[in-house]
C-alpha positions in Angstrom: -2.8 2.0 -29.2 -5.0 3.3 -26.4 -2.5 5.7 -24.9 -2.5 8.6 -22.6 -2.0 11.0 -25.4 -5.6 10.3 -26.6 -7.0 11.8 -23.4 -7.7 15.6 -23.2 -5.6 17.4 -20.6 -7.5 17.6 -17.3 -8.1 20.6 -15.2 -7.0 19.9 -11.6 -6.9 23.0 -9.6 -10.3 24.5 -10.5 -12.4 21.5 -9.4 -10.4 21.2 -6.2 -11.2 24.9 -5.4 -14.9 24.3 -5.9 -14.9 21.0 -4.1 -13.3 22.5 -1.0 -15.8 25.3 -0.9 -18.8 23.1 -1.4 -17.7 20.1 0.8 -15.2 21.5 3.3 -16.7 19.7 6.3 -16.8 16.2 4.7 -13.3 17.0 3.3 -11.9 17.4 6.8 -14.0 14.4 8.1 -12.5 12.1 5.4 -8.9 13.2 5.2 -8.2 14.9 8.6 -10.8 13.4 11.1 -8.9 14.6 14.2 -9.1 18.2 13.0 -12.7 17.8 12.0 -13.5 16.6 15.5 -12.2 19.8 17.0 -14.3 22.3 14.9 -17.6 23.7 16.0 -19.6 22.9 12.9 -22.7 24.7 14.4 -20.8 27.9 13.5 -20.5 29.0 9.9 -17.1 28.7 8.1 -15.8 31.6 6.0 -13.5 31.4 3.0 -10.8 34.1 3.1 -9.5 34.0 -0.5 -8.6 37.7 -0.6 -6.5 37.5 2.5 -4.6 34.5 1.0 -4.2 36.1 -2.4 -2.6 39.2 -0.7 0.2 36.9 0.5 0.7 35.1 -2.8 2.1 37.9 -5.0 5.2 35.8 -5.8 3.4 32.6 -6.7 5.2 30.6 -9.3 3.7 30.7 -12.8 2.2 27.5 -14.1 2.3 25.5 -10.9 -0.6 23.2 -10.3 -1.6 23.6 -6.7 -4.6 24.9 -4.7 -4.4 26.9 -1.6 -7.5 27.8 0.4 -7.8 29.8 3.6 -10.8 29.0 5.8 -11.9 30.6 9.1 -13.5 28.2 11.6 -14.4 28.2 15.2 -13.1 25.5 17.5 -15.2 23.8 20.1 -13.1 25.5 22.6 -14.3 28.8 21.3 -11.1 29.9 19.7 -11.3 31.3 16.2 -8.8 29.6 13.9 -7.6 29.9 10.4 -7.1 26.7 8.4 -4.8 26.8 5.4 -5.4 23.9 3.0 -2.6 23.2 0.5 -3.5 20.8 -2.3 -0.6 19.7 -4.5 -1.9 18.2 -7.7 1.0 18.5 -10.2 2.7 15.4 -11.5 6.3 16.3 -10.7 7.4 16.7 -7.1 7.9 20.3 -6.0 11.0 20.7 -3.9 9.8 24.0 -2.6 6.4 22.7 -1.3 7.4 22.5 2.4 8.9 25.9 2.3 5.8 27.3 0.7 3.7 25.7 3.5 6.0 27.4 6.1 5.9 30.8 4.2 2.1 31.0 4.2 2.0 30.0 7.9 4.6 32.5 9.0 3.0 35.3 6.9 -0.5 34.7 8.1 0.6 34.6 11.8 2.7 37.7 11.3 0.1 39.8 9.5 -3.2 38.7 11.2 -2.0 37.4 14.6 -4.4 34.4 14.3 -3.9 30.7 15.3 -3.1 29.0 12.0 -3.3 25.3 11.1 -1.7 24.2 7.8 -2.9 21.0 6.2 -1.3 19.4 3.1 -3.1 17.1 0.6 -0.7 15.5 -1.9 -2.8 14.6 -4.9 0.1 13.9 -7.2 1.1 10.6 -8.7 4.6 10.2 -7.1 4.5 7.7 -4.2 7.8 8.9 -2.8 6.9 12.6 -2.6 5.9 13.1 1.0 7.0 16.4 2.4 5.8 16.9 6.0 8.4 19.3 7.5 10.3 22.4 6.6 13.7 22.8 8.3 16.2 25.6 8.0 19.4 25.8 10.0 22.2 28.4 9.5 25.0 29.0 12.0 22.9 27.9 14.9 19.7 29.8 13.9 17.2 27.1 13.0 13.5 26.7 12.1 11.5 23.5 12.1 7.9 23.5 10.9 5.9 20.3 10.8 2.4 20.0 9.3 -0.2 17.2 8.9 -0.2 15.5 5.5 -2.5 13.2 3.6 -1.2 11.4 0.5 -4.2 10.4 -1.7 -2.3 7.5 -3.3 -2.3 5.7 0.1 -6.1 5.1 -0.4 -5.2 2.5 -3.1 -4.4 0.2 -0.2 -7.8 0.8 1.4 -9.8 1.3 -1.8 -12.8 -0.8 -0.5 -13.1 1.5 2.5 -13.1 4.6 0.2 -15.5 3.0 -2.3 -18.1 2.1 0.3 -17.8 5.4 2.2 -20.9 7.6 2.5 -18.8 10.7 2.8 -19.6 12.9 -0.2 -16.0 13.9 -0.6 -14.9 10.3 -1.3 -15.9 10.4 -5.0 -13.7 13.5 -5.4 -10.7 11.7 -3.9 -11.4 8.6 -6.0 -11.6 10.6 -9.2 -8.3 12.4 -8.5 -6.5 9.1 -7.8 -7.8 7.4 -10.9 -7.1 10.4 -13.1 -3.5 10.4 -11.9 -2.9 6.6 -12.0 -4.8 5.3 -15.0 -2.7 6.1 -18.0 -4.8 4.7 -20.9 -8.0 6.0 -22.4 -9.7 2.7 -21.9 -9.0 2.5 -18.2 -10.0 6.1 -17.7 -13.3 5.5 -19.4 -13.9 2.4 -17.3 -13.2 4.2 -14.0 -15.1 7.4 -14.9 -18.2 5.3 -15.7 -17.7 3.3 -12.5 -17.4 6.4 -10.3 -20.4 8.1 -11.8 -22.5 4.9 -11.5 -21.5 4.6 -7.9 -23.1 8.0 -7.1 -26.5 6.4 -7.7 -25.7 3.1 -5.9 -24.7 4.9 -2.7 -27.9 6.8 -2.5 -26.7 10.4 -2.6 -29.4 13.0 -3.0 -30.1 14.7 -6.3 -28.2 17.9 -5.4 -25.1 16.0 -4.4 -25.2 13.7 -7.4 -25.4 16.6 -9.8 -22.6 18.4 -8.0 -20.3 15.4 -7.8 -21.1 14.4 -11.4 -19.9 17.8 -12.5 -16.7 17.6 -10.4 -15.8 14.2 -11.7 -16.5 15.3 -15.3 -14.3 18.3 -14.7 -11.4 16.2 -13.2 -11.6 13.3 -15.7 -12.0 14.7 -19.1 -12.5 12.4 -22.1 -13.0 12.8 -25.8 -16.6 14.1 -26.6 -17.8 10.8 -28.2 -16.8 8.9 -25.0 -18.4 11.5 -22.8 -21.7 11.1 -24.7 -21.6 7.3 -24.5 -21.0 7.4 -20.7 -23.8 9.9 -20.3 -26.3 7.6 -22.1 -25.2 4.7 -19.9 -25.7 6.8 -16.8 -29.2 7.9 -18.0 -30.2 4.2 -18.2 -29.1 3.6 -14.7 -30.9 6.7 -13.5 -34.1 5.5 -15.2 -33.8 2.0 -13.8 -33.6 3.4 -10.3 -36.6 5.6 -10.9 -34.7 8.7 -10.2 -35.7 12.1 -11.6 -34.7 12.4 -15.2 -32.2 15.1 -16.1 -34.0 17.4 -18.6 -32.4 18.7 -21.7 -32.2 22.1 -20.1 -30.4 20.7 -17.1 -28.0 18.7 -19.3 -27.1 21.8 -21.4 -26.6 23.7 -18.1 -24.3 20.9 -16.9 -22.2 21.0 -20.1 -22.0 24.8 -19.9 -20.9 24.4 -16.4 -18.0 22.2 -17.4 -17.0 24.7 -20.1 -17.3 27.6 -17.7 -15.1 25.7 -15.2 -12.4 25.1 -17.8 -12.6 28.7 -19.0 -12.4 29.9 -15.4 -9.1 28.0 -15.1 -7.7 29.9 -18.1 -8.9 33.2 -16.6 -7.2 32.4 -13.3 -4.0 31.4 -15.1 -3.8 34.5 -17.2 -4.5 36.7 -14.2 -1.5 35.0 -12.5 0.7 35.6 -15.5 -0.3 39.3 -15.8 0.3 39.7 -12.0 3.7 38.1 -12.2 4.9 40.1 -15.2 3.3 43.5 -14.7 2.3 43.6 -11.1 -0.9 43.4 -9.0 -2.2 46.9 -9.8 -1.9 46.4 -13.5 -3.6 43.0 -13.2 -6.5 44.5 -11.4 -6.9 47.2 -14.1 -7.5 44.5 -16.7 -9.4 42.1 -14.5 -12.8 42.8 -16.0 -11.5 42.6 -19.6 -9.9 39.2 -18.9 -13.0 37.9 -17.1 -15.3 38.7 -20.0 -13.1 37.3 -22.8 -13.9 34.1 -24.7 -11.5 31.1 -24.6 -9.9 31.8 -27.9 -9.0 35.4 -26.8 -7.7 34.1 -23.5 -5.4 31.6 -25.3 -4.1 34.4 -27.6 -3.3 36.6 -24.6 -1.6 33.7 -22.7 0.7 33.2 -25.7 1.2 36.9 -26.3 2.3 37.7 -22.8 5.5 35.8 -23.3 6.8 38.6 -25.7 4.7 41.6 -24.7 6.7 44.5 -23.1 3.6 46.0 -21.5 0.0 45.2 -20.6 -1.1 48.0 -22.9 0.6 46.2 -25.8 -0.8 42.9 -24.8 -4.4 43.9 -24.5 -4.3 46.6 -27.2 
């Protein structure tokens, strides 16, 4: 039977991190157009990962979510920090709204900057729609509301998404289909369709290669199926007289996917070390972790469960 268990586990958070950095403007234009309209896009945006990481020392281990902090300038001239929270895990997280509020409050308190918190719910649970954090105790209350976009809602307007020229649309479509198509056969069908569509919508070569890589990253298939889809896409590319992807480019592409998967393991191990041994210890071993191969990373990820010190773990 063509079941979900036949499909390799997908990496969700790493491609979202990259997609937000590469396509932040079209991301806002597609999912939060009212916010996009208020940003002065003539001014460069700046990603403030270090500032956000400094607030995230108590992040929960193993959670699948992405948080990005971006500095933009509004058309009014005000410098604003935008916090984008992307929830990609399959099970609803009851603490999501509180985490949204915690980041907002900490950023406002530490940096005294206007902060806008945006939530993207990329999970597969239709009923999971947090949009407000409320706390009320003995008359002391807090109410924090934030804009939310639920990706599953695009299923009701799929034609609009499919025909969109916004370069972030394929990322959204890949996420939705990866979460909703539970059989290998359906995932193969949709992955091919999404990759084929990159050429039909007339994206430039740079965007096609970038989006191809992101979709590959989000919708992993067994290697034989990946090869068959690649050959089909090459025929489409040739029929449209588009530049052929050389062997060197293809190898680079495949290495890019492997690197992206490995980077996710590096990030996860760094989180585990930080949670168990502290930020300072994690920084001491940062270079060692970053240079390790995938097998070593997996061994450390298993060993940290029983290690009593970082020295014991890394030997």
